[in-house]
N, C-alpha and C positions, 0 to 999 in steps of 0.2 A: 894432954888429953887423958881423960879417965878411961879405964878399960872398957866401959860400956860404949864409948864413942869410937873405939878403934875399929877400923875395917882393914882386913888383910889385903895388901896389894902385891904386885909381882915382886917388889923389893920393899921389905919392911911393912909398915902400917901407915894408914892415912886416917884423918878425922873425917867425920861425916860431911862436913862442909866442903872439904877438898874433893871428896867423891862426887858430890852434887855438881861442883864447878867443872870437874873433868867431863862429866856426862853432858853438860850443856855445851862445852867447847868442842867435844868430839865430832868429827865430820861423819855424816851418815854414810853407811856402806852402800855403794851404787852397783847395780847389776850391769850386765853386758850392754843393755840398751839405755842405761841412764836412770832407770827407775830405782826407788829405794828397795834394797834387797829384802825380799819376803822370807825371813828366816823362820824356821820352825814349821808348824802346820799351815796348810793352805786355808786360812781363815775365811777369805772371801768365798772360795769354792764351797766350803762347808756351810757358810751362811746362806748362800743361794739355794743349796740343796735343802737345807732345813726349811727355808721359806716355802719352797715348792711342796715339800711333804706336808707342812702345816696347812697350806692352802688346800691341798688335795683332801686332807681329812675333813676340812671345813666344807668342801664341795660335797662329800659324801653325806654330811650332816644336813646340808641345805642346798637345794638347787639354785637358790638366789645368788650364791657365791659365784657360780659359773657364769650366770647371766650378767652379773655386775662387772666381771673382769674380762670376759672374752672379747674378741675383736671381730668386727665385720666392717668392710669398707664403708657401708652406709652410715656407720656410727662414728666414723673418723672425723667428721666435721664438727659435731657438737661435743664429742667425748674423745679427744685425741689421745688421752692418757692410756686408753685401752691398747694402743699399739705397743706399749711396754708391759702393761699388766698381764696381757695375754700370754707372755712368756713365762709366767709363774703359775699358770693354770693348765691342767691336763684333762683329758677325756675322763669323766667320772665313770667308774665301773658300775654297770648295772647288774642285774641278776644273770650270772653266768657269763658276763662279758669279760673274758680273759684278755682280749686284745687291748682293752682300755688299761688294764693293769700293766701290760707290757709297754704302753705308751710312756708312762712316767718312769718305769723301771729302766728302759733303754736310754731315755734322755739323761737320767741321773748317772747311769754308768758311764755314758759318754762324757758328761760334764766332769765326773771324777777323773777320768782318764786324761782329758785335755787340760782341765783346770789346774790340777796340782803341778803340772809341768809349766804351763804358761804363767801362772801366778808367781812362781819362783823366777821365771825368766824375765818377766816384764815389771814385776813389782805389783803390789796389791791395787794401787790406784789405777794404773794403766790397764790392768786386767779387768777391773770392774767396768771401766769405761768401754773397753773392747766388748765385753759381754752385753752391756746395755745398748750400745749403738748398733751392735749386730742384731739384737732383738728388734730394734726399730727398723733396721734394714730388712729383716724378714717380713715384717708387717707391710712395709712399703712395697717390697717385691710382690707380695700377694695382692695389694691394692692396685698396683700398676697393671698387672696381668688381668685382674678382674675388670679394671677400667677399659682395657683394650677390647674386651669381648662383652662388655656390660650392655644390657638393655634394662634401664631402670623400671620399665613397666613389667618385666618378667621377674616374678618374685622367687623363682628357683635359680636365678643366676648367682654367680660367685659374689656379686656385689652385695647380696643379702645373706650370704652363707658365712656363719661365724667360724673362726679358727682359734685354736688354743694350742699351747705347748711351747716348750723351750727349744724346739728343733731348730728354728731360725737362728737363735743365739748360739746353739751348739755347733751348727754348721759354720757360723762365723769363727768359732774357735778352731774348727777343722781347717778353714782357709788360712787363718793366722799361723797355725802350726806349720803348714806346708811352706808358706812364704818365709817365715823366720828360720826354719830349719834349712831351707834352700840357701838363704843368705849366709848361714853359718857353715855351709858346706857339709851338712849332715844328710844321711840317707833319708829320702822321702818316699821311697817306693811303697813301703807298707802303708804310709799315710794316704798316698794316692789311691791305692787299692781300697782302703777303708772308705774313702770319700766316694769312689765310683760305686761301690756296693750300696752304700746308704742312699746315693742319688737314684739308683735303679729301683729300690724297694717300692716307692710310690706307684710305679708302673705295674706292679704285681698285686699291690694291695690298694685298691681305690679308696678315696676319702682322705688321703694324706696330702697336705698342702705343700706340694713340691716347690711351688712358687716361693714360699717363705724360705725353703732350704736354699734355693738359688740366691735369693736376695741377701740372706744372712751370710752365705759363703763369700759372695762378692764384696760385701762391706767389710767382713773380717779380714779378707786378703788385702783389701785396699788400705785399711788402717795399719796392718802389719807392714805393708810396703812403705808407708809413710814413716813409721817408726824405724824401720831398717835403713831407709834412705837418709834420714836425718842423723841417726846414730847417737851414740852416747854424748858426743861433744855438743850437740844441739838438742839436748833432752827437753828443754823448755819449749822449743818450737814444735815438738811433737804434739803438745796439747792444742796448739793452734790448728794443726792438721786434723786432729780428731774432731775438734769443734767445727771445722769446715765441712767435714763429712756429715756430721749431725745436721748442720744447717741445710746442706744440699738435700738430705733426706726429707727434712721438714718441708722445704719448698716443693719438692717433687710430690709429696703427699698432698699438699694444699692444692697444687695445680691439677693433679689427677682428680681429686674430689670435685673441684669446681668445673672441670671439663665434663664430667659425667652428670653432675647434678645441676649445672648451670642452665641447660636447655629447659629444665623443668621449673626454673625459677626458684630453686631451693639452694 
């Protein structure tokens, strides 16, 4: 081989074709729970954060962005994708509305705190699935509670009240952190304290959809429990468990919507 085609190896040199062949034949590095090891920066976490920030800037530029992506149980029947898109939208800051700025700021800080750890622990694909299904779980939790107390003729009920924010998905990450660290025998006392504090905040600051927090946390903990129970040796079966959780949420959302809207013939 010519000097331009030489690639330095641990012993001697290799040609470019041998390097490519070795890369194809090398087994992927697996994490503790069987996912492909997410080496380097937490790219999925950074991407989710970037999407949220870009969408937030777009919200400030046009109110139509918020109205197009937010979720309310009434809209779940015709536009079910809002149950996911609402997790990438946050309360837009109005004139002097500092609380709205804290909404996205606190969610992004929590996402960074949980995401960079879980993405490395689970692998990028499983982490993304955990985040998205937890976001769905947050919306379903909000819908189920709204459906229990809903009066479709009362326009000020939760059934008509929109909700936005990544909180449901973030609480899913909290739930997953607790379950997985417990499974690994690591200290979870600080995580439990953080979860309790964040759970109590809505009772002091009205207008926060605590129902989405509960829904997201339960779903995140459930998915983490499935991953931990199946373990590394049955890594492929974990995807079946995650899919089953997603299907259960979709069925629950469908049943709740028709339970509330059915009597009206809608």
